[in-house]
C-alpha positions in Angstrom: 15.1 21.3 5.8 11.9 21.9 4.0 8.9 23.0 5.9 5.6 21.3 5.3 2.6 19.7 7.0 2.8 16.3 8.4 0.5 13.7 10.0 1.0 10.3 11.6 0.5 7.1 9.6 0.4 3.4 10.6 4.2 3.0 10.2 5.5 6.6 10.6 4.7 10.0 9.2 3.5 11.5 6.0 5.0 14.9 5.1 3.1 17.1 2.6 5.7 19.4 1.0 5.1 22.0 -1.7 6.6 19.7 -4.4 6.3 16.2 -3.1 4.8 13.8 -0.5 7.4 12.0 1.6 6.7 9.0 3.9 9.2 8.5 6.7 9.5 6.2 9.7 10.7 8.7 12.3 9.1 12.0 11.3 12.3 13.5 9.9 12.2 14.2 6.1 15.9 14.1 5.6 16.1 10.5 6.9 14.3 9.2 3.8 17.5 9.6 1.8 18.9 6.5 3.6 16.0 4.4 2.5 16.4 2.7 -0.9 13.8 4.3 -3.1 11.9 2.0 -5.4 9.3 -0.7 -5.6 9.5 -3.3 -2.8 6.3 -5.0 -3.9 8.3 -7.7 -5.5 9.1 -9.1 -2.0 5.5 -10.1 -1.4 5.2 -11.4 -5.0 8.1 -13.8 -4.2 6.3 -15.1 -1.1 3.1 -15.6 -3.1 5.0 -17.5 -5.8 6.6 -19.7 -3.2 3.2 -20.5 -1.8 1.9 -21.2 -5.3 4.8 -23.6 -5.8 4.0 -25.6 -2.7 0.3 -25.6 -3.5 1.1 -26.9 -7.0 3.0 -29.8 -5.5 0.0 -30.6 -3.3 -2.3 -30.2 -6.3 -0.3 -32.8 -8.2 -0.1 -35.1 -5.2 -3.9 -34.9 -4.6 -4.5 -35.5 -8.3 -2.4 -38.7 -8.2 -4.4 -39.8 -5.1 -7.7 -38.8 -6.8 -8.6 -36.6 -3.8 -11.1 -34.3 -5.5 -11.7 -32.1 -2.5 -8.0 -31.5 -2.1 -7.7 -30.7 -5.8 -10.6 -28.2 -5.6 -9.1 -26.5 -2.5 -5.6 -26.3 -4.0 -6.8 -25.0 -7.3 -8.9 -22.3 -5.6 -6.0 -21.2 -3.4 -3.7 -21.1 -6.5 -6.3 -18.9 -8.3 -6.7 -16.5 -5.4 -2.9 -16.1 -4.9 -2.5 -15.6 -8.7 -5.1 -12.8 -8.6 -3.2 -11.1 -5.8 0.1 -11.4 -7.7 -1.4 -9.6 -10.7 -3.0 -7.0 -8.5 0.3 -6.3 -6.7 2.0 -5.0 -9.8 -0.3 -1.9 -9.7 1.0 -0.9 -6.3 4.2 0.9 -5.3 6.1 1.2 -2.0 8.1 4.3 -3.0 8.5 6.7 0.0 8.7 9.9 -2.2 5.9 10.9 -4.6 6.3 14.1 -6.7 3.1 16.2 -6.5 3.3 16.9 -10.2 3.0 13.2 -11.0 -0.1 12.6 -8.8 -3.3 12.2 -10.7 -5.7 11.5 -7.9 -5.9 10.9 -4.1 -8.8 8.9 -2.8 -9.7 8.9 0.9 -11.2 5.6 2.3 -13.0 5.9 5.6 -12.3 3.5 8.4 -14.8 1.0 9.7 -14.3 1.1 13.4 -12.4 -1.9 14.8 -12.5 -3.6 11.3 -10.5 -1.5 8.9 -8.1 1.5 9.0 -8.7 4.8 7.2 -6.3 5.2 4.3 -5.4 7.3 1.3 -4.9 5.8 -2.1 -2.5 7.9 -4.1 -2.7 7.4 -7.8 0.5 8.6 -9.6 2.8 8.0 -12.5 6.2 6.5 -11.7 9.5 7.3 -13.2 8.9 4.7 -16.0 5.6 6.3 -17.0 3.4 3.6 -15.5 0.3 4.3 -13.4 0.8 3.1 -9.8 -1.0 3.3 -6.5 0.5 4.0 -3.1 -1.5 3.2 0.0 -1.0 5.4 3.0 -2.7 3.7 6.1 -3.6 5.8 9.0 -3.5 4.7 12.7 -6.2 2.4 13.9 -9.1 2.8 16.3 -7.1 1.9 19.4 -4.5 4.6 18.8 -6.8 7.7 18.4 -7.2 6.9 14.8 -10.4 8.8 14.1 -8.9 12.1 15.3 -5.7 11.5 13.3 -7.7 10.6 10.2 -9.7 13.8 10.5 -6.5 15.8 10.9 -4.9 14.1 7.9 -8.0 14.7 5.8 -8.0 18.4 6.7 -4.3 18.6 5.7 -4.9 16.9 2.4 -7.9 19.3 1.7 -5.9 22.4 2.7 -3.1 21.4 0.4 -5.8 20.9 -2.4 -4.8 17.2 -2.9 -8.4 16.1 -2.2 -11.4 18.1 -3.3 -13.7 19.5 -0.5 
């Protein structure tokens, strides 16, 4: 199998190979082939749409009962969920990203005990659309700072992130 550098992520491992970045659950690059490659963001969109459907029902119910507080609350929640649906189409869940298709990788530092460190990989998918792939690193309770520094060093040594 191909040799490359790897580091731990929140849900598995990230392998930096000479021609691609591969995300795997168990740390073995070859096991990614069994994973269906593609965009699984649509699953969360379906959940959001279901929630919007229920909220629309309650919005109509509150409107018929003239409950203005309920109307405002439901309309606000529908607007927020709609925003997240449109934002989700810019993300991808693909486990393999060709290095030649990567336009930029942004490192986001962790706020201890609040957020995780992450990489935001900007790339072009097979249909020519610009997408983002988030790679979350382990949290504060699982030696996250040391792993984040190691991951950042690997990304810099592979010249994926400027020094």
